[in-house]
N, C-alpha and C positions, 0 to 999 in steps of 0.2 A: 402953732398950737403950743400952749404953755404946758409946763410940767404938771401943774395942778390939774389941768383938763385931762392929760394923759392918765394920771393916777385915778381920777374919777371914772374914766372909761374902763380902765383895767379893773377897778373895783366892781363896776356893774357887770362886766363880763364874767368875772369870777363868781359873783353871787348868783347870776343866772345859771352858770354851769353847776354850782352847788345845789341848786333847787331842782335840777333834772333828776328823774328817778332812775339814775344809772348807778349800779353798785360799785362805785369807786370812792375814793377818799373824799366824800362830799363835806365832811366836817372840816377837814384841812383846807379845802377850797373856800368854805364859808369864813373861816378864821382869817385866811389870807386876804379875802375880799374886804372883810371888815377892817383889817389893818391898813390896806391901801386906801380905803375911804377915810379913815382917821388921819392918815398921813396927808392926804389931799386937803382935808379940812384944816389941818394945822400947818400947811405949807408956807403961808405968809410968816408965821412965827418962826418956823425952822430956818427960813432963808434970810430973816431979818438980822 
């Protein structure tokens, strides 16, 4: 599995955890998930 796929899976997991109605730092998880998704999207440019 490529690093880009791992980052996308991590982003999905973090965004799903942020959407759960659990009173913990959901905003931080959402921001971290969005950052992982953006990094996965830009991975070919970062590693080129």
